[in-house]
N, C-alpha and C positions, 0 to 999 in steps of 0.2 A: 551224186559225186560224194564221196566223201572226202570228209577235209581232219587235218591235225586243229586241234582246236585250242583258244587258251586253257581251259581247263589241262587240257593234256599238257601243257607246256606247266603248268602249276604244279602239277602233279610228279613233274619229273624234280622239280624245287628249281628255283631263280635266286634265290639269296648270294649273293657277290657275286652273280653272273652281269652281264650287259646285256640291255634288249635293246634292240633298234624297233623302233615300233612306225608302221607309215600311217600320220593320222589327215585327214582331211581338214586343214583348218584354215580355209580358205575364205575368209572371212569381208564382208563389204566394211570399206571403212569411208568417214568423213575427214581427210587430214590424216589424223593419227589416231582416231577417235574412232573407235567398232562402233558401228548400230548396228548390227544383230550378231549378238555372241554363239547363236543355237548350236551353231557348228564345233566349237571349241568345247561347250557343254556337253553335247554329246560324244566326245571324244574322254572325257571323264573317266567311265567306267573301267574301262581297259588299262587307264594308266595308271586310276587307283587302284586297282586289284594287284598290277607289276609291281608298284611302289610297296604297298602295303604287305608285301611277300617277301623284299627284302631285294627286286630285283634292283638294278641300277639302270634307269631307263632313261634312253636319248631318242628322243621322236623328232624324225623327219616330217616335212609339211612344204608345200608351195603357198605362195599369193600372189594373185593375179598373173599376168602375162609379160615377164619382166623379158628381155630379149637374149636370156643365154648370159648375164652378166650383171653384177652387182647394183641396183639402183634403188637407192632408199625409200624414195614413195612405195618401195612393195618390200620393206623390211619385214621382216616378223617380231620387232621387237614390241607392238601393242598386244601381239598374242602371245609374248610372253609374260607380259606384265599379267595380264587377264587370266591366264592360265595358272600363275601365281596364286592370285588371290580366288579363283576358285580351288585349288588345292590346298589352299593355307599355307604354304611352304614356298620359299626363292625359288623360281625355274631359272637357269641361266641360261645365256643366250649365247651361242658361238656368234662370232662375227662372221664365219664363211661355212664353206659346207662341208669340206673336208681336208682345209687347209688345217696348219699350227693352231689357228684358236679352236679347231674343233675337237684335233686330238687331246689340246690342253682341257678343254674341259669333259670331254667326254672320260678321260684316263683320272679327271679329278672328282669322279662322281662317289658319291659312299653309298652304300646299301640304302634302297630305300628314297632317295634321290630322284630326281627328274631332272632333265636337260633338256634344251631345243637348240637343232641345226638350224643357221640363216637360211634364209629360204632358199628349197633344193633348185629350184628352176634359174638360181643365179650362175649356178653350171651350165654350158651348153649341152653337156653330156646325158644330161637329164631326160629329156625331149628330142637327142638325135634320133634320126634313121636310122644309122646306122649300127648297126646289132655290137659291133666291137668296143664302138666308144660308150656305150650306155655301160654295156656289160665292164669298161674300166671303172667307171664310177661304181656300179655295185659292189664291186673288189674292195674300191677304197672304203665303202661307208662301211661296209663287212668289216675291214679291218680295225674301225674307231672302235667294234665290240668286243676285243682282242679274242682269247682264248676261250672256249666256250659259249661263244655269241649264239643268239637265236634270233630272228625278225618274226614281227606279228604285223598282218594287215589287217588295218583297221581302217583305212581312208575308203569307205562307200563311194566318196563321190569322185574318184578318180582310178576306180577298177576296170571303167571301158579303157584305158589307157596306155598302151606300151610303154613305160618310163622304167630306166633305171631302180626308181627308187619303189616302184611299183611292183615292177613284173621280171626283170632281171636281177636283182637281188635274192628273191625268193628260190634262185638255180645257185647260189650262193653262200646264203646260210639256212640252216634247219628252220623251215617258215611254218607258221601257224595262224587261223584264221579268227581275228579278234571277234569280241562277239556284237560291235555293232555290225559288222560285213554279213555275218551270221543271220541275224535279225531283219535286214534289209532283204536278203533273199530270201528269209522266209515269208517276209510280207509278198514279195514280186510272186512267188510261188502261186501265195494264194490267189492271186490277180489273172494266173495266166493258166491255172491247172483246177478245172471244174468249179470258177467263182458261182458264188450263190446267185440269183436271179433274181429278179434285173439286175444287171450289170449293166450301170451306168459310168460312162468317160464323158469327163470337161474339160476338154481342153483349148487353152487361151493363148496371148503371148504376142510378140509382132508377125510372125513371119510363117507360112505354110511349111515353107521350104525346110525349116528345122526340123517339122514334125510330118515329113512325107511317110517315112518307113514306119512309123508308129499309127501312122493313119489308115495305111495300107491293112498292117497286120491286124490294129482291132477291130477293122471292119469283119474279121472272118470270126472276133469275141465275141463282140458286146450286144445287149440289145436297142442301148440309147449311147449317143453320140452328139454330147451339147457342144458347139462351137463358138468360142466367144476371140474378145481381145482382137488386136488387129487384124487377125488372118483371117475373121469373117468375112472379111469387105472382099475379098478374093471370092468367096464361096459365094455371096451373093452375085459380083460384078459376073461370075461363071454362069447364075440364072437369068442375067441378062439386066440386073438393074442398075442405075449409075452410083455410084460409091462417091462423087464430089471428089474435095481431094483427101479422102482417108490415104490411109494406107493398103497398097495394092501391090501386086507380084504378078504383074501381067504375063512375066514367064512360066506361072506355074496355072493359067486357068486351064490350059487342058487337061491335066492333072487335075484338079481340081474338080473338073467339067466329071473324068470317070470316075474320082472317089464318089459322086453323087451318084451316078447310075449304079455303081457298085453296091449301095447302099439301100440302092431303090430294089434291085436282084435279089441281095439276102433278108430282105424284109429288116433292116437296119433301119430305126428311126432317128434319122439327121435332122438339129435342131438348131435351128440358124436365129441370130436376133430378129425380132419383128419391130422394134424401136430404137434408137441411140441416143446419147445428147453430141450434138454435134456443133460445134465451138469453130470460131472462126479461124481460132489460130490454135497452134501445138503452145500453150502455158498456160500454169497454173491461176491464172486470173483469165481468162479468154471467155469471152460473152460466149453463151451458147443458149441451143433451144431442142427439145424434145423434137423428134420427126421420125415417122416411120421409117425402118429400113428401106424401105421400096422406094424412096422418097429423099434422100439426102440429097441439097442445096447444093449446084457448081461449085460456090466457097463455102462450103462449109467440109469437117474432116469429122468424120465419129473416133471421139475420145473417151466413151462408155457406153456399155449395153444400157436401156433406157428401163422406166418403171414397171412397162409392160411384160417385155423381155424378162425380165428379174423376175416376176412372178412366175411368166411361164417355164423359166428353170426350174424355180425353188419346187414347184408342183411335179415335172418330171423327175427331182430325186425324191420326193416325199416318200415313195414307196419303193424305193431301190436298195437292193438287199447289196448289193458292192458298188463302192463308188470310188473314181478314181480320179484324181484332180492335177490339172497341170498347167499351170500357165493362167495370168492375171486376165481379168473379163474386160478390163480398159486402161488407161494410166494412173494407176492406184496412188502412184508417189504422189502426186495432186492430188489434195482433199476432195476438190469439186467432181473430180471422175474415179473417187474412190468406191463410189455405191455400187457398182456394179459387183464388184473382186467382194466387195462386205459379203452383199446378200448373197450369191452364191456361195464362201464360206461358212454362213450363218445357216443356210437351208442342209449342207451336207453335216454340219456338226448337231443339226435339230433331229437329221433322221436316225433311224436307229440300223442303218449301213456297216458294215465293216467298210472302212472310208480310213484314206490313203490320199495324202498328200503328196505331191510328187517332188520336193524337193524347189532348189533354186527361188525364181520369183516369187510362188505360192506361198511355200513355207517364211519367207520375210513376209510377204504380206500379212501371213495369219497374225506374228506376233507384232510388225506394225502398226495393225489395225487394232491390238489391244484382243485380241481373240483370245479366249480358252486355250490351251494348244491340248487337253484332256478332252475337248468333244470330238477329237478325231483318233479314229483308233492308231494310226502312224501318219508321223509327218518324215518324209525320207530327208537325208542328207545330201542326194545324187541326182539331181536334175538330171542331166547328162545320161550317166548310167542307168537311172532306172529307166527313161525312156528308150535306150538300147536294148536293155532286157526285155522290156515290150513288144521293143520290134524283131525281136527273136535271135538277136546278133550275139557273137560268143563276147562275154568280158575277161578277156587276156590276164587282169589282174585278178582274175576269180579261178580261170583256168587252171592257170599254174599252180594252184594251192592245191587242188583237186590230186589224191592218193590212187 
């Protein structure tokens, strides 16, 4: 698929033009403090290039899941402050999405300046299932750019959503694909079109149901599939083992049994934990012991993979030529149960593989655990978008940009 790119837009000239950039600035917050600014930093190159070329840059983004109305706890105020710090210039924040404040802020932009619209999901039309409602919001967003406006799609984390500021806007303004989206797509192509082998995928996180499609598709492509995190216990249960009070999706047991059979049929090495840290409760300071994954006591719950599993997984990753990792191996937010995630991340970083961290909690874990980001070939900004691409699904926010 061919795209009009940011380079194409810059070659046309952007001085004095208002350019609407859809970025993914959905950062984790502790109150009004950003705990991981990775997505803000990832948005910088495109915003900087436009501003340096004299564009009047208007950024649209969302934060969290407000219910289609303003909610102070989902305000982009902390994001505008951080974006301004990183750019070294003030970033004005409109107090609404397309209202009087947005019109005033957009109209006041000078060449090379950047401003941010308030959380676009404060407008219920952004996520509406009714095409006409989304189209109305897209037209109002386009009007903020005035004559000769343009749209740059650079929020990879939202391109799997058919939303007004992602999908519909591309039918109203001349649309261009930002560098971040192009880079993400190039990486994902490497994972799906003739990847170097052995190809190993590590999946973790809480629920099997979140990754049904991606597991089914990956079983046709990978050499090894390593399963950790909460989802591992449904796989262990499907093999007939008791998992105590560990996270279990009983309604997925039949599906998981099918995955186990399919992996065996295709010769895919499906690797499960052999030991776990079994805790008395879900708490940061819960007492725990290391137990075999096949013998988790009834009054315990697995909160991390154990030392033997960490060694096993590291061995399966050591000679891989391509690695994709999505999802933590345990409750990495608790120090006592972060060791498995750290071990897997360090094993991937130590390998010579083309390695991709699939966004979301995995990307947050890399930064939270203080691991060097340059130890990985690519850290994605879009967990859900990455998984849907690997599942073989169409990404509406990408398809609409194709020429």
